[in-house]
N, C-alpha and C positions, 0 to 999 in steps of 0.2 A: 620643515623642509619646504622650499619653494618648488612648485611643480613647473616644469619647463613646457611651455605651450609653443605651438607653431607661431613663427613670425608672420607679419603681413607679407605674403609672398607674391601678390600680383603687381608689385612694383609701384614706383613713384615717377616713372618717365612721363613726359608731357602727354604721350599717347595713353598712358595708363589713368591719368587723373582728369582728363579733359571733361568727361562726363560728370565727375564729382563736382567740378566747379559750376556746372549748369544748374545743379539742384538748388531748390529754395523750399521754404515752408510751404508755399502755395502749390508748387508742382510735385512735391515729394512727401509732404506731411499734412495733407488736408485733414486727415483723421484727427490730428492733434490740435487744430485751430480752436476748437470749442474749449478744450481744457486750457489752452494758453490764454484765451480772452477771459475765461472764468477766473483763472488765477490772477490775472492783472486787475480784476475788479475786487477781488476779496483778500488778496495777500500783498500788502504794501511793499514788503521786501522780498518778493517772489524770487527764488533762487533756482536756476536751471543748470543742469549738468548735461553737456553734449559729449557723448562718448564716441571716440573715433571720428573726430570733427573733420578730418582731412583738410582741404583747402579753405574751409570755413564759409562756404556759400550759405548753407543752412543756418549755421551759427549766427552769421551777421543778419540774416533775414528774420531770425527769431527776436533780435534786439528791438525791433519795432513794436513787439507785442508786450514789452516789459513795462510795468508801472515805474514811476519816477525813482522809487527805492529799489528796483529789481537789479538782478545781475545774472550773468551767465558764466560758468566755468567750462572751458572747452579743453578736452584731453585728447592727445594723439601720441602714438609711439614715435613719430618721425619729426625731428627738429626742422628738417627741410620743408615739410608741408605745413608745419606750424608757422614758420616764417611767412609762407604764402597767405595763411589765414589771418595773421596780424596785419599784413599789408592790405588785405581786402577790408578788414574792419576799419583801418584808418581811412581808406578810400571812401568807405560808406559813412564815415564820421560816427562810428559806434564803438571805437576801440576803448573808450573809457568805461564802457558797460561790460566788457569781456575780459576775463583772465585766462590766458592760454597756458596750459601745463603739459609737459612732456610726461607721459605715463601710460599705464596699461589698464585696460577694462578689468583685468583680473586682480588689480591692486588699488581699487578705488578708496579703500580704507585709508590710504596714505593722505588723502585730502583732508581728513580729520574734520569733516562736517557732513551734514544732511541737507538734501535738496527737495524742493517741492515737485519738480519735474526732472526725471532722469530719462534721457533720450539717446537712442542709437538708430542710425539709418544705414543699411547696407553694411553692417559690421558683423553680425552673428554669422552671415554666410561664409565668412573667411576663417572662422574659428574652429579649432579642434575640440573645444569643450564649451559649447554654447550654454549648457546648464550652469556651469560655474560663472560664466560671464553674467548671466541674468541674476544669479544669486547675489553677486557683487552689486549689481545695479540696485536690486531690492534693499540690500543692506544699507545703502547711502540715501535711500528715499525716505522722507519723513512719513509718519503715520498720516493717512489721509491723502498722501501725495500720489503721483502717477509715474509709472514706468512705461514708456512708450517705445515700441519697436516696429520698424518696417523693414521687410526683407524681400529679396527677389524669389521668383519661382521659375520653373522651366516653362511656364504658360506663355509662350510667345506665339503670336499669330502674324501671318504675313498676307499681303495682297500686292501683286499677284503671288500665288503660291510659287515657291522656288526651292528646289532641292538643296542648293548650295547655302541658302540662308538657313534653312532648317538644320543642315549639317553643321552650321556654325554654332547653333544652340547646343547641339548634342556634343560637339567638341568642347565647348565652353563648360558644360556640365561635367564632362569627364576630366577636364583640366582642373576644375575646382575640387573634385574628389581627390585627385592625385596629389594636389598640394595641400590637402588636409581641410578643405572647406566643404560646403554643401550648397549646390545650386538651387536646391528646393527648400532652403531654410525657411522661407515664408510660409510653407505649408506645415511646418513643424513647430511653429512658435508656441502654440497652445501646449503641446506636449513638453516642450522645453521649459516653459514657465511653470507648469505643474510640478515637474521634477526639481525645479529650483525652489519650490516651497510655496508657490502661489495657490490660492484656492480657485477652483474653476469658476465659482460665482463672482469672483473679483476680476475676471478676465473678460474684456469686451473685444470681440473679434470682428474685423472687416477686411475688405479687400480694396485695393486701389489699382490704378493703371497708369502706365506712361503710354502716351499715344503720339506717334510720329507720323504725321500725315501732310503737313505743310512743306513747302520747299525748304524753309529754314529748319524745321524739325527733322526732315530727312537728311539734310546736310549734316547737322549735328550728330545725330545717331549713327548714320552710315559712316561718317568719318571716324567716329570713335571705334567702331568695330573693325573698319578697314585698317585703321592705323595700328590697332592692337595686333592684328594679324600680320601686318607688313613690317612693323618696326618696334613693337612694344615688348614688354617682358614676356607676355604670353607667347609670342612667336619664338623668342630665345628659348624658353623652357620646353616648348613642344618639340622643337628641332633637336634639343639636346637630350631628350628623354625618349628615345626611340624604342625602348622596352615597353613604354606605355602607349605611345602614339605612333601610328604608321603613316604619318603625314610628311611629305617632302616639302621643300621650299616652293616648288612648283604648285603642289596641291593647295598650299596656303594662299599663294598668289591668285589661284582660280577663284577662291572664296572672296578674296579682296575685290576681284573684277566683278563678281556678282553683286556686292555691296555698292560698287560704283554705279552699276546699271540700275539698281534699285533706287538710288538716290536721284537719278535723273528722270525716273518714270513718274509722271504726273498722277498716275493711279496708285503709286506706291503708298502702302500703309503698314505700319508695324505697331502692334500693341504688346505690352509687357504686363502680366498680372503680378501684383505685389501682395504679400501677406502682411497684415497689420494687426497689432494688439495693443490695448491699453490695460495696464494692470493697476488696480487701486490698492495701494499698500495699507494693510491693516496693522 
């Protein structure tokens, strides 16, 4: 019997996926670069699986690390976002290195192959059964290969300190919980991996950060949060679920105003701590 898991509930509106399209190996997967480079040197047909690839910005940026005979398979639930990912791969002239597949992280066995590197970025945080997801990632990873995960935490810091920005983080964490995810998934990756069958000695743990301190960085991050609160799926769900959230439209608009002010402040800084693990498959 197939277990019914929660769908990806944060949405695919432009406001919902803008930040996804900003991500790259360099700004979101630095912990994985050494393994990618090592794989390219030692595995002529290096095979990478990117789970929950979204609009494909990380997937396409991985392609430059491939050896001549290497390939990437990118999986996502949404045909709409896979179309965006294909277009980006064509734009970056790497479409011939990537196969895009509609599918679930819970059903990776349907790919009928194993991979040298199995990767997910900001996927586990959305799932109601992260252990099963990681178990499936391990199952399609070759012995000696790597399962790589990077996930968010509630470790956001702001300058200047601002109650509305902090309230946004708490609201986001509650929202993730209500829709079946976990805003602190990055802090629990080791526990999830061990529960999925990985040995502790095979898990390398690190942390990373996103830092938004330049005018362009503040504009990108502030716009993402403002627009999710003003027009994204997050706003729609918060206003429709008043048994969980006591926020009015005016309350959300006040949070949006705070993000706009932060974007314009030359002293504005936001850092977000990320949890990261590399699992060596035995």
